N, C-alpha and C positions, 0 to 999 in steps of 0.2 A: 438340385432339381426340386421344383415345387409345383403342386397342382393348385390352381385357383379356379373356383367355380363362381361365376357371376350371377347374381340374382337381380334381374331388372335394371342393370346399369348400362350406360352407353359406352363407357370406356373400358369395361372389363376389369375393373380394379379388384374384383373378388369380394366386394362388400355388399351387405344387404341394403336394399333400398331404404333411404331415410323416410321417416314419416313426416318430416318437415318439407312442405311443398313450396316454400318460398325460395325460388331460385333466381338470382340476379344475373345480368348479362356478363359481368366479370367472371363469374364462376363457369360460364360456358366457353370461355376462350380456349382453354386447354383441350377439353373434349372435342370441341368443334374443329380445332386445328388438326387433330388426329383423324377425325371423321372425314374432313374435306380433302385431306392430302391426296388420297388416291383419285378423287374426283378431279382435283386440279391437274394431276398427272394426265388423266384422260382428256381434259379440256385442251391442254397444251399440245398433246400428241395429235389431236384431231383438228386443231386449228381454231378452236373457240377462244377468242381473245378476251381479255378482261373487260373491255368496254361492252362487248356483246353479252357477257355474263352479267355485268352490272345492269344492263337494260332489262334482261330477263328477270333478275331479282327485283328490280324496281316494279315491274308489272305484277310479279307474284306477291310482293308486299302489299300492294294496293288491292289485289284480288282477294287475298286472305283476310285483310282488315275489313274489306267491304262485306264479305259473306260470312266469315267465321266469327266476327266480333260485332255483329249487328245487335243492337239492343232490342228486346222484345217489343213488338207493336210500335216501333219507331223506324222511320226511314233513315238509312245511313246517309250521312252528309259528307260532303267533301272536306269540311273543316274537321270532323271527327276522324276521318281516315287520315288526314294530314297529321293530326295530333298523335294518332297511334303509330304511324310509320316514320314520322320525321321527314316526310317528302313534302315539298312545297305544294300548296293547295292548287296552284295552276297546273302543275304536273299531274296531280291527282285527278283533276277535272278532265284533263286530256286523255288519261290512260285508263280511267275506270271502265270496266267491262273487258279489259285485256287479261292476259294470263293463260298459260298453256293448259288445256284440259288434261286431267290425269286418269280418267276412267274410260276413255274411248278405246274399244277393242277392235282392231281391224277385222273385217268380216271373215276373210280367209283364215286368219289366225284363230279366231273363235271357233270356226267350224273344225279345223284341224285338231285343236286341243280337245274339243268335246268328243270327237270320234276316237282319238287315241285314249282318252281317259276311260271311255266306255269299254273299249277293247281290253284295257288292263283291269277293269273292275267287274264286268258282268260275268257271272258264273258260267254261262254258256260259251264264253269266248276265252276262258282261261283254263289251264290244266290244274291238276291237284296241288301243284306247288304255287299256283297263282301266276304262272308265266303265261303270256299271251299265246293262244293257239295259232298255228298256221291256218289260213282260211282259204277255201276254194273261192274262185271269183264270183260264182253265182249260185243260186239255189236257196233252199230254206236255211234259216239260222241254225248253226253259225256259218255265215258266209260273208265275204266282203260286201257284196251287194246288199244283203240284209242289214249289215252293220251300218252302212252309210244311209240307207233309207230309213232306218230307225231314228237317226239324228237329224236328217235334213231332207227336204223334198225339193229344194231349190237347185241342187246340183246332182247329176247322175254319177253313179258309182264309177263308171268308166273314166269320167273326167277327173275324179278324185284320184283314182289309181294312176292315171298317166302323170298327174302332177306329183304324186308321191314317189313314183319311180324315178322321175326326173330329179327330184330333190334327194333321192336315195334314203327316204324315210322307210321304205319297204323294199323287199326284193322277192324274186320268184325262185322257189326251190325246184328240184329236179322233177317234181310231180306237178309243177305249175301252180302250187299254192302260194299265197301271199304271206310273207313273214315280216313282222314288225322289226325294224333294225334299231340298234342302240342309238343311232343318230336321231331317231324320233324324240329321244329324251334330251338330247344335247343340241340346241339350235346352232346353226352355222354362225361363225364369227361375223359380227356386223350386220346380220340379217334383220329384217323387220321384226321377226319373232323374238330374237335375242334382245333387241333394243326395247321392245315392249315389256318383256319380263324384267329387264334391267331396271326400268323405271318402276314397274308395279311391285316387284319383290322388295327392292330397297325402300320404296315408299312405305310399305306395310311394316317392315322390320323397324324402320326408324319411327313410324307412327306409334307402334307398340311401346318402344323405349321412351318416347316423349311422354306418352300418357302415364307411364310408370313414374317418370321424374316429376310430373305435375301432380301426382297423387291419385291416379286411377285406382279404384278399389272395387273388386279385387284386382290385384296387379295382373297384367298379361304375363303369360309364361315366356320368359326371355332369358335364357341361361346358356352358358357355354363352358366347356371343359378345355383347359389349355395348359400345356407344359412348355417350359423354356429350357434352353441349354441342352438340346438333344443333338445326337449325331444325325448326319444326313440320311443314312439308311433307315434309322428308326423313325424319323419324321416321315419318310416316304412310306414305310410299312404301316404306320398309324393312319396316314391319309387313305391308303388303299382299303384298310379294314373299316375305317369310318364311312367310306363311300358305300361299301356293301351293307353295313348296318343301316345307313340312312335310306338307301333305296328300298330295303325291306320294310322299314317303318312307313315310308311314303306310300308304297303300294298297298300296305294294309290299311292305312288311313283312307286311301282312295276307294278301296273296296267297301269299307264301312260307310263312307259318305254316300257312295253310289246306292247302296242298299237302303240307307235311311231316306234318301231322296225319293225312292219309289213310292213311299206312303206319306211324304210331307206335303202339307197343304200349300206351301210356298209363301213368300212374303218379300219384305224389302231389306233383308239382312244378307250379308255375305260373310264367308269364313275362309281363312287361309291358314295352312300349316306348312311351315318351311324349315329347311335345315341347310346350313352352309358348312363347308369344310375349307380350311385355308392353311397353308404352310409357307414359310419364307425363311431365308437365311437372315439371321439377326445381325444388325449393325452394332458397333460399339455403343452408340447412343441408346439403342433399344435395350441393351443389356443393363445399362445404368438405370434406365427407367424401371425395368423389371425388379432390380434390387431395391429401389426406393419403395415400390408398391408392395413388396412382400415383407 
């Protein structure tokens, strides 16, 4: 049994990030195959065929080359995009401007997330342990009506409450107070909310790892603790414990960020702090890879 702690790596090999930033395509084959495998499993199970994925990748290659690799004070040309991507110039000309947006937040999702985050962070809405207080429907803060009106003027608190009761994000206790349910933290499988954060969270995690591989300085914090060759009960116990630790850290980070934002002048930056937990039964091939890495 061995512990490996990864420092800014994509494949979790337990090695410190190299200062050499020259990475060629052949070096990426192994890590990318491992990274993409669960995504390919998702594609096949949901019916996304290879031709459909290929078309999406073609559009994204052109989109990234057009906007992320433009030269200063020079218009990006079809020829240069073709040179960067290896896609024929006629295809580049046809597809420029395409590419799925990655930063569009559905309005209802943005409103829900902001209200829940406020409920979990504002001192008036949490108890001494940091847990969200049960709220009366109306009245002065802390109340559900005051909570919603603090964050949005576009939707009435009653409409938000009806929606959340239907989605089981909240429940009513015996005194008629509104309680935030654990489901509010865990989006429903396949829901718009889950799919949005699926794209956003994986994008940000991968973006941090990519910047570290390319030599971002200082490196983004991107580390993991992992043990192999465990029994099933111990793996389950460690997962449960790590979930509790992670939730405590996330709630504390949310409270500190909320407090800091109260006096922040605002700007054009964004910040994210995420934690993931995973366990699986190892296959023989996985065990061989683990022995080679250690």
